[in-house]
Structures are given as structure tokens and as C-alpha cells.
C-alpha positions as CSV (number, residue, x, y, z in Angstrom):
1,M,119.2,105.8,62.9
2,I,116.1,106.0,65.1
3,R,117.4,103.2,67.2
4,Q,120.6,105.1,67.8
5,F,118.7,108.3,68.7
6,F,116.7,106.4,71.4
7,F,119.8,104.7,72.7
8,C,121.5,108.1,73.1
9,C,118.4,109.5,74.8
10,G,118.5,106.6,77.2
11,L,122.2,107.1,78.0
12,I,121.7,110.8,78.6
13,A,118.7,110.0,80.9
14,L,120.8,107.5,82.8
15,F,123.6,110.0,83.2
16,V,121.2,112.7,84.5
17,L,119.6,110.2,86.9
18,G,123.0,109.0,88.0
19,C,124.0,112.6,88.8
20,G,121.1,113.1,91.2
21,G,118.7,114.6,88.7
22,P,115.2,115.9,89.6
23,G,113.2,113.7,92.0
24,I,116.1,111.6,93.2
25,S,118.0,112.6,96.3
26,A,121.2,110.8,97.3
27,P,119.7,109.1,100.3
28,E,116.9,107.7,98.1
29,A,119.4,106.4,95.5
30,Q,121.3,104.6,98.2
31,S,118.3,103.0,99.8
32,S,118.3,99.2,99.1
33,S,114.6,98.8,99.6
34,T,111.4,100.6,100.6
35,A,107.9,99.5,101.4
36,A,104.9,100.5,99.3
37,T,101.3,100.0,100.4
38,S,98.7,99.5,97.8
39,A,95.1,98.2,98.2
40,G,95.7,97.4,101.8
41,K,98.6,95.1,101.2
42,E,102.3,95.7,101.5
43,A,104.5,94.8,98.6
44,E,108.3,94.8,99.0
45,M,109.9,97.1,96.4
46,H,113.6,97.3,95.5
47,E,115.0,100.5,94.2
48,T,117.8,100.1,91.7
49,G,119.5,103.4,91.2
50,G,120.1,103.1,87.4
51,T,116.8,101.5,86.5
52,S,114.5,103.7,84.6
53,L,111.5,104.0,82.3
54,V,112.3,106.3,79.4
55,V,109.7,108.0,77.3
56,G,111.0,110.5,74.7
57,S,113.7,112.5,76.5
58,K,112.1,112.0,80.0
59,A,113.4,109.3,82.3
60,Y,111.6,108.1,85.5
61,A,113.1,106.1,88.3
62,L,111.6,102.7,88.6
63,Q,111.3,100.6,91.8
64,W,110.9,96.8,91.2
65,A,108.4,94.6,93.1
66,D,109.8,91.6,94.9
67,T,108.2,89.1,92.5
68,K,109.6,86.3,90.4
69,A,108.0,88.0,87.3
70,A,109.8,91.3,88.1
71,S,113.1,89.4,88.4
72,E,112.5,87.6,85.1
73,L,111.7,90.8,83.3
74,R,114.8,92.6,84.7
75,Q,116.9,89.8,83.1
76,Q,115.5,90.8,79.7
77,L,116.4,94.5,80.0
78,P,116.9,96.7,78.2
79,L,113.4,96.5,76.6
80,A,112.7,99.2,74.0
81,K,109.3,98.7,72.4
82,T,106.2,100.4,71.2
83,F,103.5,100.1,73.9
84,T,99.9,100.1,72.8
85,E,97.3,102.5,74.2
86,L,94.3,100.9,76.0
87,H,91.3,102.4,77.7
88,G,92.8,105.9,78.1
89,N,94.6,104.8,81.3
90,E,97.4,102.3,80.3
91,K,100.0,101.3,77.8
92,Y,100.9,97.7,77.2
93,Y,103.4,95.5,75.4
94,K,103.0,91.7,74.8
95,L,106.2,89.8,75.6
96,S,107.3,87.0,73.4
97,Q,107.7,84.7,76.4
98,R,105.5,84.3,79.5
99,L,106.7,85.3,82.9
100,T,105.9,83.6,86.2
101,A,102.7,85.1,87.2
102,A,101.5,85.5,90.8
103,D,98.2,87.3,90.1
104,E,96.4,89.1,92.9
105,D,93.3,91.2,93.3
106,V,94.9,94.6,93.4
107,R,91.5,96.4,93.4
108,E,93.2,99.8,92.9
109,I,95.6,100.9,90.2
110,H,97.8,103.9,90.8
111,K,99.5,106.2,88.3
112,G,102.9,104.7,87.8
113,D,102.1,101.1,88.5
114,V,103.8,98.6,86.3
115,M,102.0,95.3,86.2
116,L,102.0,91.9,84.4
117,F,98.6,90.8,83.0
118,D,97.9,87.3,81.9
119,G,101.6,86.3,82.3
120,Q,102.7,88.0,79.1
121,Y,101.6,91.7,79.0
122,V,103.7,94.4,80.6
123,V,101.3,97.2,81.5
124,V,102.3,100.8,82.5
125,F,99.3,102.6,84.1
126,Y,99.1,106.4,83.9
127,Q,95.8,107.0,85.7
128,D,94.3,106.0,89.1
129,F,91.3,103.8,89.0
130,Q,89.6,100.8,90.6
131,T,89.7,97.4,88.9
132,T,88.4,93.8,89.2
133,Y,91.2,92.4,87.1
134,R,94.1,90.4,88.6
135,Y,97.7,91.4,88.0
136,T,101.2,90.5,89.1
137,R,103.2,93.4,90.4
138,L,106.3,94.3,88.5
139,G,107.1,97.7,89.9
140,H,106.2,101.3,90.3
141,V,107.4,104.5,88.5
142,E,108.5,107.1,91.0
143,A,107.5,110.7,90.8
144,A,104.9,109.8,88.1
145,D,102.8,113.0,88.5
146,D,103.3,114.0,84.9
147,L,103.4,110.4,83.5
148,D,100.1,110.8,81.7
149,A,101.3,113.9,79.8
150,A,104.6,112.3,79.0
151,L,103.0,109.1,77.6
152,G,100.4,111.1,75.6
153,A,97.5,109.7,73.6
154,G,98.0,106.7,71.4
155,D,100.8,104.2,71.2
156,V,104.2,105.2,72.5
157,F,107.8,104.0,72.3
158,L,109.1,103.2,75.9
159,T,112.4,101.9,77.1
160,L,112.9,100.0,80.3
161,N,116.6,100.2,81.3
162,P,118.4,98.0,83.7
């Protein structure tokens, strides 16, 4: 029953996003790629109109990084799992299989960054901070200003939709 509830919430969120919901204008939805700059490096990001991260009844548009790991993860979607709280700035989920990592010194994490740690952990960050850890870029949650409030404290059930 709970699974059906979250599935319905995901479908409603996709419908709202597909109808040009808040934060997504028609030109942005039609854009095939945009450039994002982080830590002095440019990473190619691809926007996919229907791709979203859903927490509760709130859906966020997700832009994918142009990495092999991001491509491999996208093939596994939808992914609906409980993400574990860590350090008051991130939620993570350990995948059953490793993805192809291309770790880099990102130096700065930004709210909305979605990264791969140690080839097997999908991490969604909801705070900005500096880091010495190495990550592989998976993507970035757009319009993530309220992501910290949406994710809340503790573990949270998240859905990544294709």
C-alpha cells in the first residue's frame, strides 16, 4: 500500500513537471544541455525533462552529469529507496552494484549536488560546504533552495525517476 502511495505521488509529480510546473519554463525544458561550473571546472550537464528527484509530495528537476556513472545509474531508474542521513548535510544510499567511478577533487559541495562516493554510494547534498573527499558527479537538483527543508532531519525515502 505504501509503495502504491509513493508511486502515485511520483506520477503526480511527473505530471506537474510535465505541465510546466513551478521552476521549469518551457525553454528550459526544451534545452538539451547546459553548462554548470563548480570548483573552477566545467562539467557538462544534460537536462532530461521528465527526470526528477521526489521527496514526499515535492518533485525537483534533475540535470545529469555527462559521466559514465550517471549514465549507468539512469539505466537503473526508477530508484525508490530510503536514504540515510549523514553529517547534517547529505543523504546517501548504497547501491547493490558498483558504478564506473571517475573521482575528482570537487573541493566545494553545493546544495543539490548528486554525487557518487566510493563507486557505490549515491549522495544527495542539501548544504553548501568545502570538502577534501573525492566524488564522481552524477547530477544536480535544480531550484534546490528548499531542499534541506524537504529532506528534513534523519533518514528519508527518495525516488529518482527517469
